[in-house]
N, C-alpha and C positions, 0 to 999 in steps of 0.2 A: 504494500500500500504506500502511495506517495505521501511524503511529509507535507506537500502543498496541494492546494486545489487550484485548478486553472479555469478561469472564466465561468464560475458558478454564479451567474447573475441571479438576483431575485427577479421574479416574473415581471413585476412592474418596471424594473430597471431595463430588462432586456427589450420589452416592447417599446419603451420610450427611446432607447438607444437605436433600435432598428428604424423607428420613425425619423430620427435625425439623420442617420446614415443614408437612408433612402432618398434624402434630399440631394445627395451628391453621388451616390452609387446606385445603379439599377440592379438591386438584389432583393429578392423576396424574403419575408421573415423566415419562412421555412428553409430556404437555402442558406441564409446566414446562420440559423440555428444548427443546421447540418454541418456547416464548416466548424463551428465551435465544438460540436460533439465529436467529430473525427479528430480534432486537435486534442481534446480531452483524452480520447482513447490512445493517442500516440504519445502522450505526455512523458511516459517513461520508456519509450522505444528508442533504441540506438539508431544512429544514422540521421539522415536529413530528408524525411518524407516531404514531398512537394505537393502543393495544391495550386490550381490555376483556374482562371475564369477568362471568358472572351474579352477582347478589348472594348467592346461596346458597353461594358459595365459602367463606363464613365463617358459623359458627353460634356464638352466645354460649353460655357455660355458665350464664348468668344469665337466667332467663325474662323478667324485667322489662326487662333491658337489650336483649334480643332484639327487643322491641317498638320501642324507640327506634331500633335498627339498621334495622328494616324500614321505619320512617317517615322515616328520615334524608333530607335533601335530596340529599346527595352523600356518597359513600364513596370512600376511597382505599386502595389496596394497593400497597406497594412490595416487590418481591422484591430480596434482597441482590445486590450485584454485585461484581465483581473486576476491577481494572485493573492492567496491568503494561506495561512497555516491550516492544515487539516486536523482540526481539534474540537469540532462540534460547537464552537462558539459562534453564534449567528449574528451577534450585534456589534461586530468589530467596526471601529471607525475607519474611514477611508482617507488615504493620502493619494493625491493624483501626481503623477510624474508626466510632464509634457516634453516631448522631443520635437524634432523638426519635420522629417518626412521619410518615406520608405525607400531609401537608397538601394539601387540594384547594380549589378555588374554583368556585362555580357560582351563577348567578342563578335557575336552575330545577331541578326535580327530575331527577336522572339515575339511571335504573334500573340501567344497567350500571355495573360498577366499573371505573374507569380504572386499568390496571396499568402501573406505571412502576418506576423504581429510585431509591434515595436520591439526591437532588439532580439527578435526571434526566440524569445524565452519560452515559447511553447515547445521548443526542441531541446531534448535532454542533452544532446551534444553541445548545443550553444550555451546551456546553463553550466555544463560541467567540464568541457574540453577546450573549446575555442578561447584563446587567451583574452581577446577583447571582450567578448560577450560574457565570459565567466566573471569579469570585474563588474559588469552591469548587474549581474545576478547577485554577487556578493554585497553590493551596495543596497540592493532591494531587500535582501534577506535581513539586513539590519532592522528594517521597518517591519517585515513579516514576523520576525522573532520577537519583536516588541509588542505584537498583538494587533497590528494594523492590517487592513486590506490595502493593496496597492493597485490602483487603476492606471494603466499605461496607455497613453495615446499620443499621436502626432498631430501637430497643427494641421498639416496637409496630409490627407490620407492617400493621395496619389502623387507619385514621382514620375517625371517624364524626362527621357534622355534626348539628346540630339539625334538626328537621323543617321549620322555617320560614325558616331562613337557613343560610349556610355557616360559622357559628361552630362550632368543634369542641366535642364533649362528651367527658368522661373515660370510658374503658372501665370495665367492672365490675371489681371487685377480683379475682374469679375469673379473668377474661380477662387482666388485667394479670399475674397470677401465672403463667399459662400462657406468655405471651410472654417473661417473664423467664427461665423454664426453657429455652425455645428459644434465647434469646440465650446463656445459659450453655453450652449444647451447641455452638452455633456457634463459640464461642471454643475449645472443646476440639477441634473438627474442624480449625480452621485454625491452631492453635498459634502465635498471633502473638508476635513478639518485643516488641511494644508495643501497648497499647490507648490510643487517643486519644478523648476525648469532646468533642462539640460541644454545649454548652448544659447548663444545670443539671440538667434532668430526666435526660438521658443520664448525667451524672456520678453522680447519686444512684442510678440503676439499676445501674450498674457497681459502685458501692460496696456495694450490697446483695448482690451475688454474692460479694464477698470474694475477689477474685483474689489469687494469689500475687504478681503483678506490679502495682506501683502505677500506676494509669492517669495519663495526662497530660491535664490538664483545660484546655479553652479555652472562651471564650464562643462562642455560635453565630456563624458567619460572616455571617449576614444583617445588613442595615443596621440592623435594629431593635436589635441589640446593640452598636452603635457606642460607646455610653456605657461599657459594660462593657469593651470593648477599650481604649478611651482610658484608663480608670482603671488597667487592668492594665499597659499599656505606659508610662504616664506621658507620653504624647504624643498628638497627634491621630490618630484612627483612619482615616488615609488608606489607600488600597489598598497603596501601597508600604510603609508602616510596618507594616501587618499581615502582609504576606508576609515581610518581613525579620525581624520578631519571631518569627513562626511557624518560619521556617527555623532561627533561632538556638536557640530553645527545643527544637524537635524533635530537632535533631542533638545538642544537649547531652544530652538524655534518652537517645537511642539509643546515644551513645558511652559512657554510664555503665552500660549493661546488660551 
């Protein structure tokens, strides 16, 4: 039996979440539920099981951007996820972690969209073996082990590459606005006691929503942000230093709420 539960939403949360996601993604409630269920079944499975949906799951509100979307080498979609300790406690308080977008890599054109979750934490190998994503998991476990539910979501649920390579391009202004509105609704659905941002773009998006609660801002946990972590901590951005710093700052923030 797993120590953690993956995306065991309360019925009213799931229905409300689907209602919001369906404003930006063309996916039925049954299909979304089936995706979460198969990820739950695979939660302790070795390897990297993949899931995909056709490109027409998303349609831009900007005609010129829709052309870029259709020609993109690769597209990524991440559905939000929820993690908590498997301990029969049903009234855990929720902390939300907000990232930027579902980055993908590919050397050739991929017609189907790879569907995953933020930081791929639905995959056992990403939680336990891949160096980058195991750090994300270790940071999140600090909250899980303290008795919180952690809701993980990206500002932009869709990521689009250029036509000739897997370098990302910015979504149209209309589409960015749509995703920000969905993010705002997500926060209303899950009523978090705290909102944590990973990376500058996530921080700026949350600030634009003007929450009543001040978000707790961190650099992105990826190795590319080691310099920002080192500057913030005043010491080398080792794995141990980052986890200890995170624990200290997060618990200080939560105790002050």
